[in-house]
Structure formats: C-alpha cells, structure tokens
N, C-alpha and C positions, 0 to 999 in steps of 0.2 A: 275430365280436364283436358284441354287442347294446348299443348305447348307451343310457345312462340319460336322455339329453338329448332334448328335442323335436327333431324334424327341421326344419331351415331349409333354405331354397333354396340358400344359399351354403355350407352346411356339407359337408365331405368328411373322409376319413380317409387317413392316411399312415402305413405301417408299414415302409417300406423306407428303409434308411440311404442308399441310392443315388438317391433321389428328387431331381430337379433342384431343387425348391424348398428341400429340406433343405441341399443343397450351397450354394445361394445364401445361406442364413441363416449358415452357417458363414464364408463370405466376408465378410458384414457384420460378424460378430463379430470377425474377425482383422484385416481390412485396412481402414485409414481411407480408402485410395484408393477402395475399392468403396463405402463409405459416402457419400463426396463425389460420386462418379459416379451413384449411384443416387438420391441424396438420401433415403436410408432408414437406420434404425438399429434396434438390438434392445433391447427392455426386458424385464427378468425380474422376476417377482414381482407379486402383487395390489396391493400398496400403491404400488409404483412405477407401475404402469399406471394406478391410480386418479389419482395425482398428475399423470400426464402428461395424463389426460383433463381434470382441473381446470385445467391449465395451458394448454389449448385445442390440445394436440398431436393431430394426426390419425392415428388407428390405422387401419392399412389390412388387417392379418391378425391373428388371435389362435389360437394353437396351445396345446392343453391335453391333459393326461392325465386321462381321464374320472374315475378313482378318487380323484384328488388335489384336484379343485376342484369346488365346488358348482355345481348347476344355476342358482341364482339369480344368481351371478356371470356365468356364461356367457350367460344370456338377455338381459342388457342390451346385447349386442353383435350385434343382429339385422340391422344394415345393413352389416356387414362380412364379409370371408371368415373363416369358423370352420373350423379344422382340428383334428380330433381325432387325436392321435398316440399311438404306443405308448411305454411306458416306456424302451424301448431307444433310440428315436429322441430322446426327451427328454434322456436322459443324454448323447447325442451332441452336442446343440446347446446345452445349458444351460451357462452360463458358471459358475454357482454351483449346488450341490446342494440349497440350501434355499429354492428360489424357488417353492415351493407348486404345482409342475407347471403353470405357466402362462407363456407367452412371447408378447409382442406384437411386431409390426413397425409402426414409426411413421415418418412423414415428418419429416425434419429442418426447423428453422425457419430463416428468414432471420436471420442474425446480423451483417448489414452495419450499419455506423454510421448509414445512412440509415433503418434501422428503429427507431432508438432513440426511445422515448417516455417522457417524463417524467410521473410521476404527481403531482408537486408542483411549485410554482413555485420552490421552492428545493431541488432534488433532491439526494439523497446518493448518490454514486457511489463504487464501489470500483474503482480501476485497478490491474491486476497486470501487471507486465512480466516476459517471459521465463520464466514458470513452466513447468516440464517434467514433473514427476511427477504422474500421474493422481491419486494420493492427496492431494497437496497441493491440486490444484484442487478436489477434493471437499470438503476441509476448509474452503477459503475460501468455497465455496458455501454450506455448512452455517452459517458464521459470518455471511455476508451475509444469509442468510434469517432468522436469529435477530435481526439488527440492523434488519431491515426496510428493507434498502437498495433504492434505486429501480433500480439496474442495476449489473451487473458487467461490466467492460470488460477483456477479456484482450488485452494488448498483446504482440505477437511471440510468442504462444503456441507451445510446442514439441510439444503434444499436441492431438489432435482432441478437442473437447469431448464427442463421442458415443462416446468409447472406453468399452468396458464398465466398466473399473476407475473411471472418473470417475463414471459413473452409480451404481455400487455404493458408493463411498466418499462420494458426496454424500447417500446415503440418500434419493434422490429429489428433493433440493432443487435439482437442475439443472432441474426442471421448474417450479418455483415462483419462480424468479428471471428476470429479464430479462437475457439474455447477449448480449454484443457481442464479436466477435473481429476485430481489425484490426492493422495495423502501428503501431508507436509514431508514426511521422511522420504517419499518416492521423489518428490520434487527436488529437495536438497541433494539426494543421490544422483538425480539426472543432471542438475547443474554441474556437479563435480565431474560426472562422466563426459560432460561436454566441454570440460577444461575451462570452466568459467572460474577464474581464480583471482580476479581483480574486482574491486568495489569502488564506486565513486559516491562519496557522501557529500551532497551539495547542500551546504549549511549557510549559503550567503544570506538567507532571509530568516535566520534563526534568531528572531528578536524575542527575548525572554527575560525573565528576572532571576536566572541562575538555574541550578539543577541539583538533585540529589545524588550522592555517591552510590546510593543503593540502585538507582536506575542506570547511571553510567556504567557500572560494572556488568550489568546485564547486556547492555548494547555491545560492550567489548567481547563478552562471551558469545554473542550471536556472529560477530565478525570472525572470531577465531574458533573456539571450541576444542582446540588441542591442548590447552593449558589449564584445564580444570584444576582447582585446588592450588595452583601456583599463585604467587604473590602479584596482586594487580596494583596495589599502592600501599604506601606506608604513610602514617600520620605522625607529625611531630607538634605536639601541643605546647602551649606556653610554659614558662618556667615553673610554675606552680603546679599545673596539672600533669606534666609529663613525667616527673618522678612518681606520682601516685599511680599512674597507669602502668609504668614499668614495674612497680613493686606488687601491684594488685590485679591488673588485668592486662598483661603484655600482649596477649592475642588480640585484644580489641584494637590495637594499633595497626593491625595488618588486615587488608581487605583482599580477598582471594577471588579468582575467577570462579563464578558459580556454574553449576550444570543445569539449575532449575529456575524458572521463573517464580514459583512458589512451591509449596510442599508436594504439590501433585503434577505440575506442568514442566516437562523437560524442555530446555531451550533448543531450538533448532539452530544449529551452527553451521557455518559456511566453511570453516577450517581454511581461511585465506591466509596468504603470506604477504599480500600487498594491499593497501587501502589508500585511496586518494581523496583527501578532505579538502573541499572547496569552501573557503570562508573569506570574509572581508575584514579580518584582523581585528583591531580594536574598536572598529566602528559599530560592532554589534554587541549587544549585552550578553548574548548567548556564548561569546568567545571564551569565557572563563571555563565553562563546562567542556567545551571542545578542547581546550588546552589540557585539562585534566586527562581526557580520553587519549590525546595525542601522547603525552608524557608517559602514561601507564602502558600503552601498547608499544612504545619504541623499543624496549629490550626484547620484544618477542617477534614482531613483524616489521615489514618496511612501511613506514608511514610517510606518504609523500603530501606536503602541505601546498595547497594551491591558493594564492591570494597575496595578502600582504603581512608585514610584520604583526604578531599578535601582542597583546598588551602586557602579558606576564602576571596575570592574577593567579597566584599559586596558593592562596590562602582559602580556609574554610571557616564556617561559622555554625553556631548552634542557636536555636531559638529559646529564649527564657521568658517565661510567662509569670505573671503576678501570682504566685502561689507559694505555699510553704517550701516546697522542694523544687520550685520553677518548672513544674511539670504541667503539660497541657490539660490533663484530666482534672487536676485540682485547682485550676486557675480561678481567679476572681472574675466572674463574667460581666461585672460592671466596668471592668477595664478593657479598652479595646486596643491597647497598644502593647506590644511585646519588644524585647530587646534582641538584637542580632549581632552579638559581638563576634569579631574574628578572633579565633582562639587556636588555630593550628595551621600548619603548612603541609603541602603534599609533596611526597617523593615516590619515585617508581622503585621497583625492586633492586635496581642498582644505585640507589641513593641519589639519583638526579632529580633536580627540581627545575623550575622554569620562571623564576622571578624576572628574568630579561625577556621573556616571551619566546617565540619561535620565528625563525626566518624561513620564508616560503621557498620551496624547490622550484616552483613556477611562479613568477611574478606576474600579477595582474594588477590593474589600477584599482584603487579602493572604492571608486565610485564607477557605476556602470554608465554607458551611454543610453539614455532613455530612448533615443531615436533608433537604436540598433540593438534591442534586447533579445529578439528571437522568441523562441517557445522553449519553456523549461522541459527538459528531457529529450529534446531533439537538437540535432547538430546545426540548426539554424540559430541557436543560442551561440553567440561568438565566444563566450568564456568556456562553455562546455566543449565547443569544437576545438579550442586551443588545448584543453585538458585531454581529449581523446587523441590529438596529435602528439602531445607530450608522452602519453602512454605508449603509443605505437612507434614513435621515432626518438624519443629522449630529447627532443628539442625543447629547450627551456626559454625561448624567446618571449619578450613582453607582449601583452595584448596590444595589438596595433589599433584595435577598433575602439579605442577608449577615450572619452572626452569628460573628464571630471566635472567641468562646469555645468554640462547639461543635468547632471544628477544632483547639484548642490542643494536645491530646495528639499528634496527628499532626504538627503543626507542630514540636513539641520534638524529635520522633524525626528529622525532616528535617533541623533545625538542627544536630543532633548529627553528622550526615554531613558537614557543611560543613568539618570539621576535615581532610578528605582533598582539599579543593579545590586544584587546581593551576593554574587559570586556562587560558589559551591556550598551547599548545606550538608550538615551531619545530623542524622537523626540519633541523637545520643543524649542521655541525661548528664547533667553536669556532674563531674566526680566530686566526691566528698573529701575535700583536701583540708578540712579544718584541723 
C-alpha cells in the first residue's frame, strides 16, 4: 500500500485485527475499568477530536483510514503517534460507522473536586445526582454547553463519563464543559468548605395545584439539615377532629424535620442559615406550598422573600373517596370524583401562621417585562440580578425593569389556572370522631 500522506517519524501502519494495539483500543471502548486503569479513552470523528483539542485534552495517538480523511487534517498531528489502518481494522474498532475514518486515543482529565475552577465570581453550576443512562448525561452536557454553565458536577454517577455513548450523545460537548465527578457527600462538604452558605430558590414559574406536606418537609431538610427531629410544623384541625387527635394521636399533629427521604436514603443537607425565595405572590397557584415552607423555616433560619405579597393560604385538605372508610384502596372505582375538604390550618413551631400572607423583603413587580426577561440562572435575568445585588449590598429597591402591561396576557392565562388550586394536602385518613 502506498500512502498519500507525507512520511512522519512517528507514522506506522496496522492491517491486522490481532494487533495488540488494536485489541487494547477495543478494551478501552468496552470496559470502564480499563479506561480508569490506563487513564485513556477513545474519540471518534473529526469534529469530536477537534473539540477535544480545543478543550485542552492530550491526544496520544491518531488512527485513520487514508482514503477517508484529508492530508490537511492528519498533518496537524506531527508530534503524536500516527497510525494508518485498513478499512477492516477501522470497522473493527469503530463504535460508530459515520466517524469519517479517524479515531484518536486521548488522556483522561482530572475530574476531582479539587480541580474545579470557577470562571466567574458568581459561577453557575449544574449538579446532577445519580444519573445512570449515558444518553441522559450527554443531553445534560449539551444543555449545559448551551447555557454557558461554569461546571457540571456529577454526584454519585452510575456511568463512566468517557463511555463512548456519553461522548456520542454529547456531540462533543463533553470536551467543552468542565466536568467534576464525586460522591454526594463529597460535593456537599466541598460547598460548605467554599463558604457557600446562601441559596436562591427561584419559584416564579411554580405553577401547580398544591403540594404535599410530606414533600415540603424533605425540601426544608435539604436546605437545613441541622434541625433533624425538631418541629417543622403543627396542625390545627377543625373543631370536631382536633379534640380527637389530642386525645388519641397527639404526635400526629406534629411534623418534624426528617433525616431520610425514605427508609434507606439519607437526605443530603446544606445546613444553610439563609435562603432567598423568589416568587410572584398570589399570582401563582404554587404559592400556598411556598408559604408553608417559608412559615416553617422562619423560626430556624433567615428566609428572605423576593417578589410580591403572598396570598395567605394557610389551610390544608385531605382527599375523601367514595368508600366505606373514605380510603383510596377501597374506593368505588365507578366514581371518578373525590372530595377535597379544607380541614386544618398550619402553624410553625412558635405557633405562628400566615393567613394574611407574607410581605416581600425585596419588592419586584408581579408581572415581568416579556421584552426584558433575560436567561434563567444568569445575571442577564433582571430579577435575578436584583436578587444578587440585594444579597451582596442589602439594597431593597424595586425592580426598575418592570412593565406589567407587557405581561398581561400571560398573567391572565396563569390566573385562569388558579381555578384548580387545592393548596396543601395531607396524606392522612379521616379520624373516627363518631
């Protein structure tokens, strides 16, 4: 075979499928253990290789089929091992068929938390926990790349990030993002050591039909963590049910901060002392859930409310089905309607409630300027920018970039959805008060 490429000192040819180097490439393709052991992985395709170089990955070897790749592309790799391979060898080691006849071997990068570097003073990080499917990792990498996120942190990842399917599904975005892989415990500890002690919960678009206390208390425990088994909220039922509970099940009237999501999974908590909650007050059906969270956290940490006056929905309801004991399991399945009566009010550990709602610490207009929305998660978002300024300076001035009239038609559509609002639900059987 006569090669069309100039002869370089490091260039060689491989035509045998039994070549030891080819067998090793197959190991790198198929086994994460080999990738970790050797500190190497495989890249297929010109675009992906070029992105890897742009991302400062070290290419150690380049394998190519001479009639599928240009000499201009190959000649830029003069300082590495160049291997001209046959079509048969290429088909053996290629993970995909349409990779333009070129494959590179590259060194893995350090993905430890200690290698994390922030490009901005206020970095935007994406933390993904327990992700398993390579395609899902690739999709998140593409999204992060588009959003210009500073770093992606994979907590308790179930898949090696240099899996060929991750590289393929990311369309090369794996090379243009800063990647960190660590356990959830390590990540939380790292954040604490970085003095990350404030959290912004942006709930402006939390349009829903209520929420369950069971879920809200877990969110509260994630934000805190230092108040496990302390009282999160108190329930005060109607005049018929409250005496029964006090006499028979007094502990059921108290909800406490949990330490676990379920019987086996411990909650990863931030142990924060400040949280900033951004919301649109009574305009959004999810505000009742947020109000419960705010009220229950207030005795323990500093809760800063960003937005407008909230609605003051401090009541809870239970679901009654058409059955002998109103239970879901024994319901009459021919009946598709259930009752959702309001039967109780919520108080925090200091016996404070919120029937008049909450007044915002930082006032923003109830409706946003659709001509000046910016990008969620970035300081180009005028409201988020105001929040960050409020955190750093204490300035509680109103949002000057606000024009309610521009948002009116969206506001009206959202307001119509409030008809399905059910507030906060209790998963509890009706007490036997007969």
